[in-house]
Residue frames relative to the residue before (quaternion, step in Angstrom):
aa qw qx qy qz dx dy dz
X 1.0000 0.0000 0.0000 0.0000 0.00 0.00 0.00
X 0.2910 -0.7624 0.5517 0.1723 3.57 -0.84 0.94
X 0.4579 -0.6738 0.5133 0.2699 3.51 -1.14 0.74
X 0.4575 -0.6613 0.5244 0.2799 3.49 -1.12 0.73
X 0.4635 -0.6897 0.4810 0.2794 3.59 -0.85 0.97
X 0.4260 -0.6785 0.5379 0.2624 3.54 -1.05 0.82
X 0.4839 -0.6284 0.4981 0.3505 3.57 -0.99 0.68
X 0.4557 -0.6850 0.4906 0.2872 3.54 -0.97 0.81
X 0.3537 -0.7230 0.5554 0.2090 3.51 -0.97 0.88
X 0.3604 -0.7172 0.5569 0.2133 3.50 -0.91 0.92
X 0.4636 -0.6763 0.4841 0.3055 3.60 -0.86 0.87
X 0.5967 -0.5697 0.4303 0.3665 3.54 -1.20 0.56
X 0.5584 -0.5953 0.4471 0.3660 3.58 -1.06 0.63
X 0.4534 -0.6546 0.5295 0.2926 3.54 -1.20 0.56
X 0.5235 -0.5933 0.5070 0.3420 3.51 -1.28 0.44
X 0.2355 -0.7303 0.6180 0.1713 3.56 -1.28 0.35
X 0.0119 -0.7937 0.6075 -0.0296 3.56 -0.88 1.02
X 0.3199 -0.6890 0.6136 0.2156 3.53 -1.24 0.62
X 0.4262 -0.6673 0.5524 0.2605 3.57 -0.90 0.97
X 0.0736 -0.7660 0.6374 0.0391 3.56 -0.99 0.91
X 0.4632 -0.6882 0.4807 0.2841 3.55 -0.75 1.02
X 0.4810 -0.6727 0.4960 0.2649 3.52 -1.11 0.83
X 0.6232 -0.5839 0.3762 0.3593 3.58 -1.07 0.73
X 0.6569 0.5068 -0.3313 0.4493 3.62 1.03 -0.61
X 0.6941 0.4230 -0.2720 0.5151 3.62 1.23 -0.33
X 0.7834 0.0210 0.0311 0.6204 3.56 1.16 -0.66
X 0.3507 -0.7806 0.4749 0.2055 3.61 -0.18 1.25
X 0.6553 0.5100 -0.3154 0.4594 3.61 1.15 -0.52
X 0.2854 -0.7935 0.4858 0.2298 3.59 1.34 -0.25
X 0.0904 0.8397 -0.5277 0.0905 3.56 0.89 0.95
X 0.2879 -0.7053 0.6255 0.1688 3.53 -1.35 0.45
X 0.2831 -0.8351 0.4385 0.1739 3.61 0.22 1.29
X 0.6650 0.4975 -0.3278 0.4503 3.64 0.88 -0.80
X 0.6519 0.5043 -0.3145 0.4710 3.57 0.98 -0.79
X 0.6323 0.5184 -0.3304 0.4715 3.58 0.99 -0.79
X 0.6368 0.5204 -0.3238 0.4677 3.59 1.01 -0.82
X 0.6705 0.5106 -0.3106 0.4396 3.59 0.81 -0.98
X 0.6398 0.5387 -0.3223 0.4434 3.59 1.05 -0.73
X 0.6721 0.4771 -0.3002 0.4802 3.62 1.19 -0.42
X 0.5712 0.6108 -0.3758 0.3993 3.58 1.24 -0.31
X 0.5646 -0.5406 0.4776 0.4012 3.58 -1.19 0.45
X 0.6573 -0.5548 0.3404 0.3798 3.59 -1.06 0.77
X 0.6720 0.4987 -0.3011 0.4573 3.59 0.87 -0.91
X 0.6443 0.5114 -0.3171 0.4721 3.60 0.98 -0.81
X 0.6393 0.5205 -0.3232 0.4646 3.59 0.92 -0.90
X 0.6639 0.5064 -0.3037 0.4589 3.59 0.91 -0.90
X 0.6557 0.5036 -0.3127 0.4677 3.59 0.98 -0.80
X 0.6347 0.5195 -0.3300 0.4672 3.58 0.98 -0.83
X 0.6894 0.4760 -0.2887 0.4635 3.59 0.84 -0.93
X 0.6011 0.5389 -0.3602 0.4675 3.61 1.12 -0.55
X 0.6442 0.4958 -0.3207 0.4861 3.60 1.03 -0.74
X 0.5994 0.5515 -0.3529 0.4604 3.60 1.00 -0.80
X 0.6815 0.4855 -0.2878 0.4659 3.57 0.84 -0.97
X 0.6572 0.5112 -0.3157 0.4551 3.60 0.91 -0.86
X 0.6490 0.5048 -0.3167 0.4729 3.59 0.95 -0.84
X 0.6848 0.4859 -0.2897 0.4595 3.59 0.83 -0.98
X 0.6860 0.4908 -0.2847 0.4555 3.59 0.99 -0.79
X 0.5885 0.6336 -0.3662 0.3437 3.61 1.06 -0.68
X 0.3747 0.6909 -0.1366 -0.6030 2.01 1.32 -2.05
X 0.7256 -0.3582 0.2861 0.5132 3.62 -1.23 -0.17
X 0.6199 -0.1690 -0.7642 -0.0558 1.64 -2.07 1.34
X 0.3840 0.7598 -0.4618 0.2490 3.63 1.23 0.16
X 0.6142 0.5582 -0.3652 0.4217 3.61 1.06 -0.60
X 0.3321 -0.7898 0.4845 0.1768 3.57 -0.60 1.12
X 0.5007 -0.7185 0.3772 0.3013 3.58 1.15 -0.41
X 0.0533 -0.8425 0.5335 0.0523 3.58 0.81 -0.90
X 0.6983 -0.4628 0.2677 0.4760 3.58 1.12 0.64
X 0.6394 0.5219 -0.3263 0.4607 3.58 1.26 -0.17
X 0.7543 0.2365 -0.1239 0.5998 3.61 1.22 -0.49
X 0.0765 0.8259 -0.5482 0.1076 3.57 -0.48 1.16
X 0.3858 -0.6572 0.5945 0.2565 3.52 -1.11 0.78
X 0.3336 -0.7430 0.5458 0.1967 3.55 -0.96 0.85
X 0.2822 -0.7758 0.5516 0.1192 3.56 -1.23 0.50
X 0.7453 0.3953 -0.2864 0.4542 3.54 -1.33 0.04
X 0.8369 -0.0982 0.1054 0.5281 3.57 -0.93 -0.92
X 0.6974 0.4470 -0.2609 0.4957 3.59 1.21 -0.47
X 0.2984 0.7665 -0.5128 0.2458 3.60 1.23 0.30
X 0.7370 0.3606 -0.2966 0.4886 3.57 -0.95 0.91
X 0.6611 0.4267 -0.2944 0.5424 3.57 1.29 -0.23
X 0.1911 -0.7378 0.6353 0.1250 3.52 -1.29 0.47
X 0.1390 -0.7907 0.5858 0.1110 3.54 -1.16 0.45
X 0.2893 -0.6851 0.6415 0.1881 3.47 -1.23 0.72
X 0.1544 -0.8159 0.5565 0.0291 3.53 -0.77 1.12
X 0.0832 0.7617 -0.6382 0.0749 3.54 -0.85 1.03
X 0.1744 -0.7791 0.5972 0.0771 3.53 -0.95 0.95
X 0.3513 -0.7391 0.5449 0.1828 3.52 -0.99 0.93
X 0.5926 -0.5885 0.4073 0.3695 3.58 -1.04 0.65
X 0.6429 0.5082 -0.3281 0.4699 3.61 1.16 -0.52
X 0.5353 -0.6863 0.3569 0.3391 3.53 1.33 0.52
X 0.4744 0.5895 -0.4923 0.4302 3.51 0.81 1.13
X 0.2977 -0.7525 0.5658 0.1582 3.57 -1.06 0.82
X 0.1191 -0.7729 0.6216 0.0449 3.56 -1.03 0.90
X 0.0551 -0.8059 0.5892 -0.0179 3.57 -0.89 1.00
X 0.1175 -0.7585 0.6383 0.0584 3.56 -0.91 1.00
X 0.2392 -0.7927 0.5505 0.1068 3.57 -0.64 1.14
X 0.0733 -0.8170 0.5706 -0.0399 3.53 -0.87 1.07
X 0.2134 -0.7186 0.6422 0.1602 3.50 -1.41 0.30
X 0.3094 -0.7186 0.5863 0.2101 3.55 -1.22 0.51
X 0.1220 -0.7520 0.6440 0.0700 3.54 -1.06 0.83
X 0.1990 -0.8162 0.5342 0.0938 3.56 0.05 1.31
X 0.7624 0.2448 -0.1457 0.5810 3.58 1.07 -0.73
X 0.0080 0.8602 -0.5083 0.0400 3.54 0.80 1.05
X 0.5785 0.5902 -0.3839 0.4120 3.59 1.11 -0.58
X 0.6589 0.5315 -0.3071 0.4347 3.59 1.05 -0.74
X 0.7558 0.3340 -0.1934 0.5289 3.59 1.21 -0.40
X 0.6773 -0.5627 0.2711 0.3888 3.54 1.15 0.69
X 0.5677 0.6256 -0.3753 0.3815 3.58 1.21 0.35
X 0.5643 -0.6647 0.3571 0.3350 3.59 1.25 0.19
X 0.7705 -0.2402 0.1597 0.5685 3.59 1.21 -0.10
X 0.7485 -0.3631 0.2660 0.4869 3.58 -1.26 -0.11
X 0.0828 0.8225 -0.5582 0.0719 3.56 -0.94 0.80
X 0.3947 -0.6417 0.6114 0.2421 3.44 -1.45 0.37
X 0.1492 -0.7979 0.5814 0.0562 3.58 -0.69 1.11
X 0.2615 -0.7558 0.5866 0.1278 3.54 -0.77 1.12
X 0.2265 -0.8457 0.4785 0.0673 3.52 -0.35 1.32
X 0.7304 -0.2920 0.2659 0.5572 3.58 0.57 -1.19
X 0.2349 -0.7788 0.5619 0.1498 3.56 -1.25 0.15
X 0.1339 -0.7558 0.6366 0.0752 3.50 -1.36 0.38
X 0.1274 -0.7527 0.6318 0.1342 3.53 -1.24 0.40
X 0.0832 -0.7973 0.5979 0.0045 3.51 -1.22 0.54
X 0.6149 -0.5445 0.4238 0.3818 3.51 -1.27 0.37
X 0.6742 -0.5030 0.3771 0.3875 3.54 -1.29 0.50
X 0.8676 0.0407 -0.0859 0.4880 3.54 -1.03 0.97
X 0.5306 0.5530 -0.4634 0.4448 3.56 0.92 0.92
X 0.3684 -0.6974 0.5578 0.2584 3.55 -1.29 0.13
X 0.5409 -0.5783 0.4847 0.3716 3.52 -1.23 0.43
X 0.5271 -0.6501 0.4528 0.3073 3.55 -1.14 0.61
X 0.6602 -0.4830 0.3939 0.4191 3.56 -1.29 0.29
X 0.6560 0.4902 -0.3373 0.4643 3.67 0.90 -0.72
X 0.6008 0.5482 -0.3643 0.4537 3.62 1.06 -0.64
X 0.6853 0.4662 -0.2820 0.4833 3.59 0.87 -0.95
X 0.6198 0.5378 -0.3422 0.4578 3.60 1.05 -0.73
X 0.6312 0.5282 -0.3298 0.4624 3.60 1.03 -0.75
X 0.6393 0.5116 -0.3243 0.4737 3.60 0.98 -0.81
X 0.6623 0.4999 -0.3064 0.4664 3.60 0.90 -0.92
X 0.6429 0.5241 -0.3273 0.4527 3.61 0.97 -0.82
X 0.6489 0.4914 -0.3221 0.4833 3.60 0.97 -0.75
X 0.6200 0.5338 -0.3364 0.4663 3.60 1.07 -0.71
X 0.6443 0.5100 -0.3099 0.4784 3.58 0.99 -0.82
X 0.6389 0.5222 -0.3156 0.4684 3.56 0.96 -0.91
X 0.6571 0.5181 -0.3055 0.4543 3.59 0.91 -0.91
X 0.7353 0.4662 -0.2385 0.4302 3.58 0.80 -1.06
X 0.6405 0.5758 -0.3459 0.3722 3.61 1.06 -0.49
X 0.7077 0.4301 -0.2660 0.4934 3.61 1.21 -0.14
X 0.0017 0.7389 -0.6738 -0.0079 3.50 -1.15 0.79
X 0.4294 -0.2676 -0.8370 0.2085 1.55 -1.28 2.09
X 0.6200 -0.5579 0.4067 0.3727 3.54 -1.24 0.54
X 0.4222 -0.6879 0.5344 0.2510 3.53 -1.20 0.63
X 0.1631 0.7748 -0.5889 0.1624 3.55 -0.37 1.28
X 0.6151 -0.5513 0.4137 0.3828 3.53 -1.25 0.44
X 0.4457 -0.7031 0.4784 0.2795 3.61 -0.81 0.93
């Protein structure tokens, strides 16, 4: 007699948080990812947020990406980027971090952290200073427990 297969349980969606700079690093307590999204064309912003939702709902590492969600490598290892291209031939990138054990750092559970974003001309690469800025914000975010996120 063969056993009936159990239906697979889908993992709970991950939380989504916007990194907010700490007052000791930025008295204005800016939220870089939110500021970036506000500069994006409406359609691009909507597409980026749709990818955020899809990633959080999957959740990582189950989300395959389809070219819209990519793990970064080399000096950017540990970061992820959401990629959206505009028909006017501009590239938009939202940089993210994963907090698999978010409960341990005050985030209530696993979460996707939206760090900052950059845009660039078609078929160009971001500069070394651009990537250094993303890494610096990642370092700033990770050095605090509880993590500094937008309420």
